[in-house]
N, C-alpha and C positions, 0 to 999 in steps of 0.2 A: 600646408608644405612655409612657403613665404613666411609666415607667420613665427613658425617654429623657426627657421632659420635669423629672421630680425630679431628674434629672445635671445639665440644662444648665439649667432655667429658677428652681429654685429657687432660688438665691442674692442672686435679686433682692426685697427685702422695699417692704413698704407707706410706708417711708417710711429715708433717711439707706441707698438702698444702696449699694454702692462703686463705685467708678467702674469698676473690671473686670470688675462684675455686667453694668452694664448694655453693655459694649462688647463681652460675651462674648455675650450673646444677641443684637447687634444681627450681630456675624457670620457666626451658625448662620442667621441667617434675609433672610443678604444680597442673594439670589439673589430677587427676587420681581418681580410684575409690572408693583408703578406703585409705586415708593420714596419718591415725592414723598407722596403720599398714605395711605399705610400705615404710615409715621412721620410724619406731622404731626403729631399728636398726641403725642407724645415728646420728650426732651429732649435738647436740641442739647447736645453733651457740649461741644464749641469755647468755645459761648459762656459753659459756665460754668469752660469755663480761661479764658479774657479773665476772671471777674470773681475767681477765684482768684488771678487774677497781681496785681491790680487792688485785692485787700486784703492782697497782700502788701509793694504799695509805699504804701498808709494807711501798714501800722503802723511802717513804714522811719519814711517821714515824720514820722508823728507820734511818732516813737523821738527822732528827729534834733529836731524841734520842740519838746519838751519839755525835753532836754540843752539847747536855747539860751538856752530859755526860762529853765532853773534858773542858768544863767551872767549869765544877763543883769540879772538881780533882784536880783541885786550891784551891778548901776550904775545901778540907776532912778532911784536921787534925784540921780541928776548929771548926769540925762536933760536933754540940749539942743532947743530946738523943733524942730518936724520938716518937711521944705521941702515933704510932702505940699501939694498943688496941687488945690483942687477943681472937677473940671469944670464948666465951662459948663450945660450941658445940666440938671448937678445944682443949681446954686447958684440958676437959671433958675425950678429945680420948688420948691423953698422949702427944701432939704437943704445938709447942710455935709459932707459923707461920700456919698463912692461904694460903691455894691455889690462890687465888686472889692478895694476900701480895706477894708471890713467880712467878706471871705471872708478876704484874706489874713490878717486880725489874728485871726479865730476858729481859721482852719484853721491856721494856724499859728504856733499858741500865743504867740500873741507878745505879750506883756508889757509889751516894751516900748516898739509903736506903738503899745498900751493905752494908759500911763498918757502919753501925749503927745497924745491925743485927750483927758484929762484924765477917765480912768478908763471905769465903767460909766455912772453921772452924766454925763459930755460925752458922751460914745456916744449916749445918752440925749435930750441938745439939740439933739444934729446930727441926729439924726433926727425931733424936734419929734415928743418923745414922753415923757411922763413914768411913770417907774416906778412912780406909785404907782394911778393913773388911767387910764392905758395912752395907747391911741388915740384920736382925735378923728374918729369915723369921717362927715362930711359927705361926700357923691359926690365934691364937685372934690380935696379932698383926697384920699381913694383913690384916684383917675386918674389924679392924680399920680404919689401912692405906686409907682402900677403901674408904670406907664409909665418910672418908672427904676429901680425894685429888680425887680422882675417877678412872679409867680404861685406862689405854692409847687408846682406841678406840675411832673410826669417827662414828657420826651418816652414817649409810648407809640409803637407800630409804627402805621402808620395802615392802616388797614380795606381789606382787600383785594374789588376789587372781583369784579360776579361774572364777568366774563369770563377773571377769573384763576381762577376756580374748574372751569371749561373748559376754561382751558390746562394741567389739572395732570392733567386726568382721561382728555385725549387721552396723556399719557409714559406709559396704560396701554403695554408691553412688546406685548402680544398685543392689542388696538386698532391700534398700528401692525400690526404684521403682517396682522390680515383686512384694515387699507387696504391697503398695497399689493398682496394679491391682490383686491381692485377696485379697484386698477387696471390691473390683468393683463388682468383678469375683463371690464371694461368695451374694451382696447385689443383686444381676440383676439376679442371677440364684435363685437366692429362691427365686424370687417374681417371675419367667417366670417358673417355671416348678417344682419351691415347697423342700422344704425339704424329702431323704438327696438328690436327685438326683442331683440338681439344685447348690448343696457345692460341685462335686466334684473334677472340675476342680478349682476351689478357692483353694481347701482346698488341692488339688495335689499341686499345688507352695508353699504352706505354708509347707506341706511336704520337699518339695526340697531347702526351704531354712531353712531351723530347722537344713538340714542333712550339706549343705554348712556352715555352722554359726556353727555348736558343732567341725564337725571335722577338723575345720582348730582353732577354741579355744582349743580343745586337740592337735593338735600339736604346736599350740603357746605355749601352759601350757605345754609341755615335755621341749620343745626349755628355756623356759625361768629356769626351773631350770637344764638344762643344762648350764646355763651363770653362777644358778649362782655356781655349785662346781667348777667352773674352777672360780671363784673369792675365792672363799677356800682358791686353792689353790695356787692362785698367794701369797695371805694376809701370809705364811709360811716362814713368814723369818725367824731366831735367829743372835745372834748376845754375843758378848762376856761380860758376868756381874760377879761382886764381889757380893759375899751373905756369909753370916755365914762365912766369911774366905773364904770362896775356891771359885775361878773363874771358870766359868759354862756355856756352849751354854745355853742363853732359848728365848722363840719368844720374841719379841720386843712389843707385845701387852699382856703380861704379868709384860712388868718394872711400875715401881711402886715410885713416889717424892723419894731420899734418896739412891736411887739405882746407884750403883757406875758402869761404863760402858766404856769399853775399845776398842777404836776407832785406825781406819788405816787409811791410804789414798784407798779410795776408798767407806770407808765406809757413806751411809747416816745419818743424825745424826737421830735419833728417839724418840724425845723426848728436847723438854728446859730444859737446864739446864745451871751449870756452868760449869769450866777448874779448874783442879786440879794439876793437874801436866799434863807434858807432853812439844814436842819440833816440833819447824818450826812448827805450826799446823797453814796455812792456809782452811777459809771455801768460801766455795759457795756460795753462798745467792740471786744467780740469780733466781734456781725454788722461791722464796718465795719472793722476794723486783726486779726480773727482775734487776736488776746488776748486771753487767758481773764480774766490777773488784773483785778481791778476798779477802776476810777480813782477818788479822792475830789477830789468838784469843792468848797472854799471860795470865798472872794473873793479867796483868793491862787491860787487857780487854779481860773477863772472859764468854761473853754471850753466849752462841751454842742454834740456832734454830732450830727446828723440822724441816722435810725435808732438807735440805740442806746438803752440799757433803760436806767433806773431800778430799779437795786435794790438801795434800802435807802434811807429820806430824803426829807423835800419841801424842794422848792422854789418860788421865782419866776425868770423866766428870760427874760430881753427874747433877741427875737427879730431877728437880725442878718442873717440870709443863705438864702435861700429857692431853694428848686425844685434846675434845672437846675447852679445855680452854687455848688450841695454836694456836695462824697465820695460821697455819699448815693444824690444824683438821678443822679450820673452810675453810679455802680455799679449804682443800678435799671433805669436806662435797656436795660446790659450785662445782666443777671438775666431781666430780664423774654423779652429774647429767647431764654437759654438755656430755659423752659420749664419747667414740674411732673416730677418721674418718674414714669416710667410704671408704672403698676398692676400688681401680682404675674398678676393673672387678666388685663391687657392683653397680660404677655410671652408667659405661657402659651398664648393662643389665639393669637398671633401664630407660636409654638411648629407646635401641630395644621397653620394652614394651613401654613406652612410643608413639613410629612409630607408632608400631601396635594395640592400642587405638586408634590412627587418622584413622587409615583405617579402624580398625575393626567398629567408629561410623560411617566414612561415609557410609560403605555397611551396616549398621540400619537402616541410612536414604532412605539411598535409596531404602532399603527392604521392609521401609514402606512407603514411596511414591507410587511402584510400587502396592502394594498391594492394598493400599484407593484407586489407580484407577480404578483398575481393579472391585474392588466395586460398584464409583462412576458410572465406564461407565455400569456393571451393570444393578445400578440402572434408568442412563438414557432413556436406550435401553428400561426397562421395563416404561416406563414413571411415577417409583414412589422415584423422587428424591426429594421433598417435604415432603413425610411422612416415617420416618424410625420406625422399629418393634425393640423389646428388645432382637430379637435375633442377629439382624445387630448390635445392641449398643453393644450386647458381641465379634461381628466376626472383630467389630476397636478394641475391647480391648486383642484379641488375636494376632491380627495382632501387634498392640502393643508392644505386653508382646514376639511376635518372634524377633522383632527387638533389644528388650533388652537382648533379652537371644544370638542373635546373641553377640553383643558387652562381656556377659558375658563370653562364650564360646573364644571370637578371641582374649580378653584383655591375655598376663599372669603376670597376678598379682605376683603371685606368684615367677617368674625369678627374680627376685630380691631377693626375702629372700630363695631361696633356694639356692642363693650360702653362705649367713651367716648357715642357715643351714650345710653345708655343710662344711667350714669352722670350725662350733663350732666343727663336728662329729672328722673331722682332730686332732683338740686340743683338745679334751677327750681322743681321741688312742697315739696321742703322748705323755696326759702326761702320759696313761701307759709305752709309752714308756721311759722315762725319759727325759721327753723335757717339759718344763714349755712355751708356748707362752702366751707373757704379749701383744701382739694385733693381731685383725683378719687380716691385711692386711702381717705379717709376714709370714702365712699360705699358700696363693698366692703369695708372694713373693719369696719362698724355689721352690713353685710349678715351676716356670721360671728360677730360679735358675741355671746360666751355667757355675760358681767357687765359690767354699765352699776356706775362707782362713781360715783355722785351728792353736789355739793355741799348743803346743808345749807341755809344760811344764801339765802335768795330764790330758790332752786331746787326746794327742798319747800317753801318756807316763803314767805308774802307780802311779803319784806323790805322790810313798810312795820309801824316797830319803836316801842313808845312800854311807858315807864315807867311796869309796874301794881302790884309792889312794890316798898317798902323795908324794912330792915332798921338804921338811923340813934341813935345811942345806946342802943341795944340794943333798941330800942322799934319791931316790927315794926307795919306800915301797908300797909293801901291803898292808893291812887295817885288821887285821884281830877281832875282838872282845873284842879279851885283850886286844893286841896292846901291847904283852911281851918284842918282842924283839925291836918295835920302840922303847920303852922307854928305852929303853937298851943303845942306841946309840947315846941316845942324852943328852945335859949336861940339868942340873939342873935350870938352870937359864931358857934357851931356854924352859922348858915343862913349869916353871912360867910362860912365855911372850905370850910363845902358848894360856895356857888355863886363858890368865887376855884378851887379845884380844876376844876368844870367847864366854864367859861371859859375856864383859861388852861389845863389841859391837856387839849387835844381840836385833833383835826384837821377841825373844821369849823370857819363862819360865819354868823351872820349880819348878812346884807346888805339893804338897803332895794334893791328892781329898779325895773327902769325904767317902770310902773304905781305905783311908790313903797308898797309893801308888803312889809313886814317877809319875809323866805323865810330859811331854814334853806339854807347847802351842807355837804357831808360827808357820809360813812359812813350807814347808817339807825343803826347804835350810836349816832356822836355825836351823829345830828338828834337821838333819840329822847331822851338824854341831855340837851341842849339847850331840845327841848320841855320837860322837866322844869324844869330849872333858872329858864327863863319863865316858869314855873307858880307860880315861887314869889316871883315879884314881881323878879326880876334882870337887872340893867343889861350884857347881855356886853359893849358896848364901853365904857359907863366903867370896866369889871373889870380888860378887856384893858390900856386905859387908862393904870389907878393904878398897876399893878405891871410891872417891866420886866424881861424875858425874856431870860435867861440862856446856857441851855441845853436842848434838846430832843431825845428819844431815843424816835422815832416807834416807833411798833408795829410787831413783824411776830411773825409764826406762830412764830415759835421758843421767842422771851423770853415771848411770850401780854400783854407790858406797856407803858402804853405811862408816860415820864416828863417832868419839865419843872423845872427850875432858876429859881426867880424872886428878884425884888431888890422883895422887897416895902413898901409907901408908909411903915411903923410901923421901918422899917431892920432890916439884918439879909436872911439867905437863905431863903428855905422851897422844896425839894424836894413835888412833888405827883406819886403812883405815883398809876394804871387799869390794870386786867388782873382775867383771868381770877381769879376768888375765888381757890378753893384754893391759886392762886402766891401772890396780894398780901399774902393773909391769913396764908400763912407764914410774911413776911417784918416782920409789925408783932410786937411787944411793950406794943403797953400800945395804947386802945382810952378810945372814949369812953362812960362808962356811961349811967344814965337821965338822972341828979343835975346832968351837961352837965358833971363833970367824967371829966379825965385818967388813967386809973390803967394802973396795969399789968392786963395779960392772964395771968387765972390759968388753971386747968383747967375749970371751969365756966362764962368769958366764949366761953373755944375753945370746947367742945362746944357752946355756945349758938348761937356763931358758925356752925358747921360742920352743926349742925341743921339753922339756919336757912337757909343755902344748898342743901344737900338737899331741907328741902320745899318753895324756892322750882323744883328745879332736874326732882326730883319733878312738879315741874306746868309740866313745859318752857316752865321761862322759863329767859332767859340769864344767869346775873348778871355781876355785876363789884361787884369791892369798888376801896372808894376809901380812900385815906391817906396821908397830908404827916412829913416830917419837915421837925425846922429844924438847918440847917445852920449851921457855922464860914465865919467871914468871911472866914478863905485861903483860901475852895474854889476851885480853876483852872474855864473850858468846858472844859477839856484834861479831868480828872476825868472815870471814869464816876459817873454819878448813883447813891447807894449804893442794893443791895441787903438790907437790914437797918435794925433802927430804929425805926421805920413804926409813926406810933398810925392806928392804924383809924378812917377817918372813918362808914362805915356798907357795908353791901351794897343794892343794889339789882338786881329782878329785870324783865328785860323780857321784853315777849311780842310772839310774834314767828308769827301765826297758818298756821298749812300751806295748804297751795295748795286752792280746789277741783278733786278732780275725781283729785289726787293721791293717792290709794287705790286707785282705781279704776284709773289706770295702772301700779299697781306690779303688780295682779294680771295684767290684760295679759300682761305682760314676762315674770311667771313661767309661765301660761300656755307661754306661748310658748316656754319652756326657758330663760329668762334669770335668774340672779341681780342680785337688784337691792342694791346694799350704799352704804352713807351716810358722807362721810368731814366732820369736823368739826370746827374748835377748840375746842367748848366742854365745859363739866364733865362728864363720863358720864354719868352723873346726867340732864341733858336731850339729851342724844341718844337716851338709852336711850326714851326718853318719846316722842319727834318719831317716834325709828324707831316703835316700836309706835303709834302715828298713822299715821303713814304705812303703817302693813302691810308693816314692813322687817322689823323684828323678830322670829323665828317665837320656837315655843317652845323649840326646838331651836339655833335657830342661839345667836349669843353679840357680846356686844362688848368689846373691847377697845383698851389706850393704844397710841398709837407707842413713848414707851420698852419698853413690855414686853412688845411684840409680839417689838423688836430686839432683847430679849433672848432670846428663843425661839432653840434648836438647829435645824436644820438640818427634823430629822426632826420636829418641832414644827409646822412651819411647813407642812410636807407636810402636819399633819393637821388644824390650823386653818381654816385660807387656807380648804377648801370652806364652812364654818362662819362665818365670816367677817362680818359687816356693819355695822361699821365700815372706810374703806378708802385709797386714796390715785384720784385721774382723772390722764389726759393726751387730751388729743382736738386735734381741729384743727375740729375744729366748733361751731360760737357757733351760742350760742342764746343769742336776740338780744330773745326777752322772759321767759328766766332760770325758767323753767319743765318740771317734769319730763317733765306730759306733752307736751313737747314731742320732749325727752328718747326716747320710747315712739316718737311719732311718728316719729323723724331711723332707730330700731330698726329699722319698720317698714318703711321705704323704702326704704331697705338690703337687710332679706330680697325684699322687691320685686325689685331689682336682680339678685338672681340668679337670684331664677325666672324674669325675663322674658332671663337670659341663658342659662336653662339651654332656656326652650325654643326661644328663636333658635337653638340651638347644636344640638338635637334638629333640628327643622324644617331647617336648611341643611343640616346634614346630611347628613340622610336624603333630599334634594333635590340636597346633590352627587354622591351613594353610586350612586343607584339612573340618574342624568344619566349618570353614567362607566360605567356599566355598559349602559344602552340603546346611549349613541353608540355604544361596543369594541363590545359584539354584534353591534348594527344594521349595524355595518360593516364588521367581520370574517365574521363568521356567515350573515348571509341574504342579503347582498352592496347595495350603492347603490341599490338600487332598489325594494328591501322597505321600506333606512332611515328614509327620511323618516315612511312608515306608521307605523313601531312607533312612530318618536321621536314625533311628535305624537296620537297616541290613545291613547297611555304616561300621556308626561309631562305632563298637563291634570289628570286625576283625580286623579296620583300628587300635583301640588302642591295641591290644594285643595282632599280629603280628609287630609291631612299639616299642612295648615295649621292645619285644623281639631284632628284628634285635639292638634296640641303647643299648641291655647288652656290647656288644665292637664296639669302633671305629674304627680300622682298622683290625681284624680277621673275614676274609668267615666267617667260620665256627661259629656262635654265639649259637646252642646249644653244645657247650661244655663247660662240669661241668656244666651243665644249673641246676640238681638235688641236687648236693652242696650247694644249695645257697638256703637254705630253706626260707625265707625271702621275696623272689623274686618268687620264687610257690609261694608258699602262697597265696603272692600280686594277683601275675598272677589268679590265683584259684579263692580268691576270687569276683574278676574282671566278671571273665566269670560267677561265680554265680547268683552274684547280677543281669550282664546285662539280664541275662537267664528268673529270677526272674519278673525281671518290665516287659519286652518284652512280656511275656508271659502269666502275674497271673496278672498286677499292670495297664492295659491298661487301667479301669477307672479314674486308679487317672491321671498315668505320658503321656496320650494321644498317648499308642500304641496300636499298631493292633498283634496278634499273627500269626508267621511268619508258612508258609509252609515246610517241610522234603528240598524242591527243591530249597525255595527260604532260609534257614538258608545253603545249599550245595553252591549257588550264591555267598551269600554273603564271607562264609571262603573262596570262590574264589578271589575275588575278592582284599579280605582285603592281602592274603599269595602272591598276585602278586607282593604287594610292597617288601617280601625281597631280591627275585633275581636281582628289581630294587637296592636294597641295595646296593648288594651283587657286582655290575655291577659299582659302584659310588668309590664303595672304593679302583677298581681297577686301577680305575686313579690315575697316581702319580699328588699329587700338592707339 
């Protein structure tokens, strides 16, 4: 079986499986009892192909639009007024442009039409918004805007009612066959024995079918509600927006045309829109068009499409088109019907179910043949083979029902669904633990994870940063909230230069919130520096207004620095840079000394600054170096900012404390056989200090920088990788509280998924195998009269004791803590009670006979024998 599964099902990966692999296993598992139920949680490949075709169409449309817009750009100056007419309902709502026109402009990259409408500012006016203060959000105007332009929501598949699940459960092929048997049994029974006696067998089968159908439908319906709740959680995505003059966080689904959205590296563009302002904006449009080459967005090419991602830079955009008016909305509607890829474990268990199904079908055919042969032989002996009575017809029907029953009990149709249910349960639990799992396969992957690569900032640390040390004018100082000592030691021009560097060369902002209080927005690093500058008496708004921003090169993990070019009040151009201390310092050839003089960097100064950086890093501080350079007047915004010739202003040390509980969680992971690695862009000494504090860096472990690692040979990689405790991560799980302890919890729930599935497989397969053997042997070898006794007397205790044995996969004592699990005890009690009722009181309908006390005792003893056997098997090392 293992070879068969590996050969036919191994090609399916945790994600990004090929269409061929997904198609192959479907063909191998094509003959199943209930395809609608078995394949409910697998990808709809036809919808996937539709989505791929839509992407190709988008790619072609955008390619043509770009070519047309480039051609039109040459003639824009001579554009005549458009014949566009504003619809009356749009005018009545107080706007001067409709949603279709906006969609046509942005989606079609139509620069000509944009110019006709007055450019970005003209569109803003027609949408009655401000590119500075955003929308005015009084209730009446919002409702009018929603009425004209709609909401930023996509069409979702309707929630299926309970009756739909009942109908799907009825699609089971074996239940249909049993339904036909019940109908025939009712007709023949009533004709032969009259009502109601002749209807007992038929009604018994009907009752069994209804019981199976409703139990299946209830389980599936509850499962669908669980997935709906999870989908709601996945969609809680927030973004920075300016409304009513205030910058605030809000859900992307509340965006409306006219909203001013702030985008930075890594953000997904939440709606179609127009570029307002920004620097070095590169957009990845591959999710929409399949085109891998990023697109530069500028004032000359201001079009931003929903669903694309900001690969570099930052900008403000004005929303123009939302929801299903966007191409992304239409694509999402198709993709949502395509579903998630099935997980490798789901696929393998589908294979197991198919193999067992074939075995069950073989035994069913053999059973039917043996029983029919027995009847025919008897009639041949009696010489009555040419005449058949109604009783004998019913007997043939019973033989057929027995064969179908063998298929029903032998095929573990619920096996693949059990994986989905267990994964969904784990996803729900992880959500409660602040971990959002975006794909079912991620739960499965975490269950087999042997290595966790964690980011440092905010995950291992608190992400609340403060500047605690500085080295300015070559003097090392501890930083306090007041900073009076620091100010008194610094020349005025150095303070001014420092404040200019921090306030202008930043991705953060100092704003006044709705409550009239000062609020700092931005990354934790930017926030720490802005707090430091404000404590020195700086005025953010005044400093920003005093200088004109000419060029910005945003921070990214490759350059590890950020730079700006300013036109300063005194005249001339000045560039400021900040970033990883060792990188920025290497770009400096001058520094400001203790007397406030600009002097060349000699060996002693460089050694002093490097020693300071290493000292800060050894205290687990993140270090940043600030520097500036005066530029020639001929500098062009298209020219890259210089990377050498800077004057070092100083170095700051930023504290980001380790989160409580991280060290304990790392120890738990180690005990579970999971290696924890840390990834960070910090100075390697800072990384080592924090890794030791977290318990990640051990005596025999190593820390290595990316460039050094990449230069190693493959043989050296194989030797290094098991010891590396700095690395790279890629995951489909979002840690909502950004806490490493939550990552450890995710690994725990991932393991529990595997353990639960192992328990279910052990229980399900042993029950199926026993049911197959008992049904086959009792029907074929002992005759149908002894059939019902053997079946009812053995299967009940077997199921009950097997449930108990399957509680623990490795522990010998399976009774430990059994009373603490109320659900398990309840299910066990219900199983026993209902089986006793069926055997003792419902014999007419269920075709059972009451057992004597001695028979009950023998049955229990036979069932109990499975427990010591199971305990013995657990002692065999594997």
